[in-house]
C-alpha positions, 0 to 999 in steps of 0.5 A: 516535495512529497517527502516534505509533505509526508514530514509535514503530515506526520508532524501535523498528526503529532501536533493533534494526537498523543500517538501516531501510527505510521504503517508501511511494508519493510524497507519502505523508509519508515525509519528514515522518516521517523528519525527526521521527525525525531531530529526536529523534536524538542526536546530530543526524541527517544528512539527505540528499535523493538527488534533490538534486544538492547532497546527491548531491555530498556522497556523491561518496565514500560510503565516506568520508562514511559512516565520518565520520558513524558516530556519527550517524543518516544519513537517505537520502531517495529512496534508489532514485535512487542504487542503487549505494549498497547495495553500499557500505552493506553493508561500512560496516554490517559495519564498525560493526553498531551499531543505528540508523545508517541510515534509507533512504526509498524510493518503489518496493517491488520494485526497492528491496527486491530491492537491499536484500535482496541487499546488506543481508540480516540487517542491515535492517528494513522498514516501509511507510508507507501513505496515511492510514487510518480512525482517522487522520482525525476521526470522521465523515470516513470518506466524505471519506477514501474520496472523496479518498484518503489522500495528506495534501495530497489529503485536507486540500485546501480543497475537492473540486475542489482535491483533484482537481487535486492528484491530477491533478498527482500522476498526471502527475508519477508518469507523466512524472517519477517512474516514469522515474526508477525505470528505467521506459521505457514511454511515459507515455501508454501507461502512463496508458492501462493504469492507466486501464483497470485503474481501470475493472476495479477489483476484477475478476479480472485477465485479461492477455490480454483487457487486452492486446487492449484495449490494441492487441494487446499480449502478455499478458506485456507486460501482466503487466509493466505490472502488476508495475511499478505494483504495485512503485510501490505504485500498484496492488494485486494481491490473490492468491486463497487456495488451500487444499488443497480438492477444489474448482475455485478461481479462480487469477487475482488481483484488481486494485485501484487502491490509493488510492481518491482516485487511482482516482476521479481516473482515472475522473473522479469529483470529488464524493461524489454522483458517486461514489455514482452511479457503477457503480464505487462498490461496487468502490471501497468494497471496495478502500478497505476492503481497504487498511484491512484489509491495513494493520491485519493482524497481522504474518506474516499473509497476505491474499487473496480466496476464490472457487470455481466453485460460488459460494462467495466471500469478499472478503478473507481474513486468515490469521494464526498460529492464526486465519483471519478472513473479511471481506465488504464492502458499501456499505450501511447494512444489509449482508447477505452472500451465501449463498456467504459462509457456504459460503466460511467453512465451507470455510476454517474461519474463526475470525471472520467480519465484514461491513463496511458503513456502520454506526456500531455493530457488531451480530451478524448471526448467532451466527458473523457480526458487522456492523462499520464501518470504524472497528472493523477494528483491533479485529476484526484484534486491533490 
């Protein structure tokens, strides 16, 4: 059902805008989804892979190419490989503002969004394709999804060992080929070490100065740049603190997570479910896994963050949507109970709904204002 929803979302955006940008990390399924969209287009869509020398050659004169195919959907895969195209797309779209002309696929959010925002303002819609979510896999497979992560080849691998090897290869490819293609000049070994250290600090407050010392005395500005690079590549999540207008001492540093739980476990050398449950990172890993589910299901225009005060009030994830604030406490437990600070935080924030997310099959009330739910109930909790 979710795949069909995504297909419908892309087609709906194409029906309203001349261009749609579909963002997502490598190997998440952007090309597969785009080919399905292209197959449904009428007349037949033109599909170009901009990492292919042959397809790049077809765009030697992009103005002429685009004008020749104005009657067809043009799909440009890995568009960040030819950033100069954005300057060409703007006058071409202005010459024919018909909806559904371009579908652009990209593997880097920051640079790609900056280019498209500057060149295609008011002419483009954005969608992010994330790794597989709970609800996209069979019932009872949540723990497998948590262990292996949501990249389809990793999740569907024949064994945990095969899945681990695929993720190891993906990490190597990202560091040695894909990130350099995005203009990253940091040595792969340095970035691998930084990424590995963030995995060990998964779910903790980001302290650039301390991390810089651990990396051999790097300046905090350099460490911050490393973080931004991996956030832009959709590999790390920097979760901001919620800062309501309260007279309280609030945490102001973000919490950092490896976005895909499977990549987190590979960076930490965790290859099986038993190893995961026995590892000190298990609780933080589950927290990050659920936070990705929450953010993916959050309503449009919602903002997501965490809340923590010096007095101990804390919420793992807060979703602020128009007209409501939803609080989530996340526990790796079949009988989860929130800390006292959760109730204080909910009072501070004036939440409309509060949930504790644990390993439960059926939701049940914990108090009059707090409900215990499992991962499969998040969509309903968020109104999706």
